[in-house]
N, C-alpha and C positions, 0 to 999 in steps of 0.2 A: 504494499500499499504506499502511495506517494503522499506523505503529509505535508510536504512542501507546497502542495497545490493550494492548501487551504489555511495552513497555520504558519505563524512567524517562527523562524529558527532561533533557537537560544544559543548565542555565541559568547556569552560572557566567560572569561577565564579560559577560553579555548578548549572546549570539551574534547575528549578523546574519541567520542562517538557522535553521530547526529542526534540533535535533541530539538524538540518542538514544544512550544507553549500551546496547549490545546484549549486554554481558557483565557484568551488575551483580552476579553472585553471587561465583563462585569466583575470578576474576582469573587472573593469570599468563598472559594471552591476547595474542597479536599477530596481525595479518595479515601477508601475505607481504612486499610491497614496492610501490613506487610505479608500476611499469611493467606489472603484471597485475592483474586485478580479483578480489577476494575474493568477489564476487557471482556466483551461477551464471548461465548464459546466460539462464535464464528471469527472473532477478531474485528468485526466491523464497527461495533459500538463500544462506548465506555459509559459506565453509570458512575455518577459522582454525587456529592452532597453540597449544597450551597448554604451556609450560614446566613441568617438575616442581618447579622452584624458581627464584628469581630473585636469590638474594643470593651466588652464586658461579658460576664457569664450569663447564660439564659435563665429565666424564671419559667415556672410550669406553664404550659399552654402556648409558648412562642413557637411559631412555625418556621421550619426551614424547608428547602426544596430539594426534590429528587431530580437530578439533572441528567439527561441522556444526550450524549454526543454521537453523531453519525459521522465517523472519521473518514468515510468515503465521500460523502457530500459536504462535509465541513459545516454541518448545521448543529444547532443546539436547541433542545426542547426542555420545557419544565413538565414533567410527567406526573408529578404528585407533590403534595405538601404533607408535612408530618411534624408533630411536636414531640416525637419519640426519639430524641437525639441528645448528645453531648459533644463537646469541642474536639475530642481526640480521634474518634471514629465515626463522627456523624450519626446517621441513623443505621449503622451496620449494613449499608447498601451493598448488595452482592447478588451474583447471578446463580440460577439453577443450571440445568443441563442444556437449555435452549435459550436463544435469544428472546424468546416470548416469556421467559420466567425471570422476573426481577423481584428481589426480596428486600424487605426493609422493616424497621420497627416504627411503631406509632404508640400512642397512649390514648386510651378512652378518657377524655377529660371530664366525664361525668363520674366515673368510678375511680379514676386514676390508677387503672390497671394497665400494664403493657400489653400490647398485641403485636402480632407479626402480620405482614401483608405480602402476598404473592401478587404481583402486578403484571399483566401484560401491557408493556409500555406502548404498544402500537394501537391497541383497542381501548385501553384504559379499564378493562375488566379487572376486578380485584377478587381475592379470596383471603378471608381473615382467619388467623389461628391464634391460639392462646399463648400467653407468656412472652412471646417475642423471640428474638434469636441473637445468638452471637456468631454462630457458623452454620451453614447449610451443609448436610452431608454430601459426599461426592456424588451419590446417585440422585440427589435433589429431592428425596422423599421425606427427609426428616430435618428438623431444626433443633440444634443443640445450644443450650444457654446456661450459665449460671444466672442467678437472680438479677435482672437489669435494674431493680429498685435497690437492692442491698449493696450493689457495686460501690455506690457513693459512700458507704460506710468507711471505705478504706482509701479510695481515691476517686477524685473527680475525673470525668472525661470519657468514661467507657460504657455508661449505662444510659438511663433516661432520667428526665427531670419531672419530678412530682413534688407536692407539698411535703414538707418533712414528716408531718404526722402520718403519712402513708407509706413510709419507709420502714419496714420491719428491722427488728434488732435481734440478732442471734445471741443466745446465752449458752455457754457451755459448748457441748457437742451436739449441734442441731440434727434432729432426725426429720425435720420438715423443710430442709434446704439442702441444695447440693446441685447436681447436674439434671437439668430438665430436658426431656425430649419430647417434641411435638410432632405427631404424624401430620403431615402437610394436608392431605386429602380430607381427613376426618376433622382436622382442626383441634384434635384433642391432645392434651399433654399428659405427661406422667413424670414423676420424680424417679429418674433412672436409678440413682443411688444417692443416698443422703451423705452429708458431711460426717454425721455420726457413724454411719456404717463404714465409710471409707476409713476413718481413723481406727475403728474397732478392728478392721481387718489388717491393720498395720501395727497392732499393739505390741508385737515383738520388736518393732523398730522405733517406736515412739513412746515417750512418757505421757501417758493419756491424762495424768493429773494436771499438766499444764493446760491442756485444752478445756478440761472441765471447769476450770476456775476463771476462764477468760471468754473472748468472743472470737469466732472463726468464721470467715466469709469466703465463698467462691469468688474468683475475680474473672480470669480468662478461661475459655475452653476451646479446644479445636480438634477436629478429626484428623487422623493421618490420611494421606492421599488415597489409601485403599478403602477407607471407611470402616475398617476393622477394630479401631482402638481410638479412644478419646484421651486427651491430656487436659488436666485442670490445674490451675494455680490456686492454691489455697493460702490465704492470708490470715495469720494468726496474730491478734493483737495482744501484745504483752501487757500484763497488769502494770499500771503506773505509767504507761505510755510506750510508743514504739510499736513496731511489728517485725515479723519474720515471715518469710514465704517457704513454702514447700510445693513440689510439683508431684502429682499423682496421676497414674494412667490406669485406665480400665478398659476392658473389651467393650465394644459397642452395645452389648446387652447387659452392661453394668457388673459383670463378673471379672474375676481375675485382677484383683486390685494390687497395684504395685506403687512403691515409693521410687519415684524417678530422680528427685533431687531432695535431699534431706534438708531439715532446719540448719543443721551444722554447715553443710556445704554452701547453702544460700546465704547464711549469715556472714560468710567471708567476703561477700560482694558478688552480686549477679543480677542480671535482668532478662531480657526477653528470650523466650524459648520457641523454636519452631520445629516441625517434623522434618527430617530427612526424607528425601524422595523414596527411599526404600520402605518407609513406614514401620520400620523396626527401631530405628535410632531417632534421636532428637539432637539438635544443635542449639547452643546458647552462648552468652557471654557469662563467664564464671571466674572468680579469683581462685583458681584451682590450686596454685602453689603459694598463695599469699604474697605475690609480688606484682599484683595488678591484674585487671580484667583480661582474660584471653578467651579466644574461640575454642570451645570444647564440644565433645561429642559423647554420647552415652546411649546405652540401650534403654528401651522403655521401662525395664525393671531396675534401673539404675546402675547396672553393671557395665563394665568396659569404659568407664569414664576416663578420658584422656584429652590431652591438649592437641588440638589440630595443627597449629602453626605457632611460631613465636611472636607473631605480629600482636600488637595490642587489640583487644576486643573493643567493639563499639556498637551502639545502636541497635539495629533489628536485622540480624543476619538470616540469610536464606542460602542453602546449598543448592546449586544448579542441578538440573536433572542428570548432567554428565557426571556428578559426583566428585569433580576435581576442582571446581571453582566455588567461591563464596562471594555473595554480593551483600553489602551492608551499607548503612549510613552512619552518621555521628551525631551525638548530642552537642550543643554549643559548648559545654564545659569538658568534653573529651579531650585528651591529649592529641587525639587525631584531628581536631577541628582547628581552624586557622586563626581564631582569636579575634575575628573582625566581623563576626555575625554571619559567616559563611561556613559551610561544612562540606566535606566531600562525599560522593558515593563512591565506595572502595570495592574494587574488583581484586580478589585474592586468589592466587593459584595455590591450592592446598597441597600441592606436590613440592613445590619449591619455595613457597612463601613470597614469591614476587607479587608485588602490589601496585596497582595502577588507580590513580584518583581519576575516575573516568568523567565525572562532572563535579563542578563546584557551584553550590546554590546557596543563596541567602535565606535563612530560616529565621533570623532574629526579628521579633516583633516587640511593640513597646509596652505590652500589658503584662499581667501576672502569669505565673507558670502554668496555671491551668488552661491558659490560652496558647501555650506554646505550639510551634509548628515543627513537626518532624517530617523528614522526607518519606519514611516508610516505603522504600522501593519494593515494588510488587510486579511479578512476571505476568505475561500474558500466558495463555494455555499452551503455547508452543515453545516457551522459554527462550524467545528471541527479542521480545520487546520488554521494556519496563516502564512503569508509571511511577512518578514520585511528586510529592508536594514541594512547594517553595513559598516564601514570602518576599515577593518582588514587586516594586512599584507601589509599596504600601498596602498590599493585600495578599490573601492566599491564592495561589495558582497551582494548576496541575500541569505536569509535563510528561512528555513521552520521549524515550531514548530507544533507538535501534542498536542492539548490542550484537548484531549478526557478525560484525567484523572481528568480534573478540572470540567467537566460537569456532 
């Protein structure tokens, strides 16, 4: 596809690959996250989210827009509005298995309950399902999520906004909260496995008394590419303040619970996790040796934990389908950032450690950290193109880069 026919090239800092701004006009737009593709299954369309403003945090009921780009025609359309969003991942906009299946979160502003929507962006027909979503299964039949309401108990930006009195609070080891699965066709949800049941399954590896005397919340969850297993980040709030994370994996039927990253490992310093393309391993940033964040890999049961390369870890890493290269971004305070409000998109050869800053983009914005802009580089379905966010000319914009020359 020739994006140069409709979109301006991004040439600042001399990118190593062709880059275009696909939202050059109104701005205030982001794509969802680094673990799902904003490109449609055919590659022709992109689904994005437009914030109504970007200088403050939203209040309940404020509407954002679901934006559809036709990359072939160079057109932009507003296909829906929603109040089920926050600033980091928008309304969790993502595709199903066809270009006619677009999913996102909304909120019933009468009951203040989250809902999910399957939209045909070309006809406007909608199908509503319970609880909302964090991620759609690879076969498009199910939505998995941790509680979109409770997410704000630990960190703003990843759930939905409702009045504070409608946000449940977890005490001890909750058996009424955990990973929810919704069957898209029937619209019915179930609690696949509770936090309490997960922790009990791991009693030989965890001190459960810690969890009984504090609060624990599910944060993010994601399917492996094969749809056979789910990973969930659990955030444990320590008595007296602070928190520690751990990562848990389960089969997609809720059985076979494993501790993938322990409290002890996470507490050394670590952040985002993503599935490896093989569906057996995960990749993340972790201070594995106590000498700074590094890219690491481990099996879904926590075994085989090892450092991938000596390069500093950063941002939101994804291993390419070829298994030999890693793509990530940087936070503004990372050692890999430039110190002037810009950050690199990093392309790392996992065999040699050779690294290329393929794009340098501005992400610094003037408001508080909850409104920060991260590039969140995400692949298309063919693993040749990427989308990423930037904050350029005073607003959020989405960019597309062609990485074919690197492959």
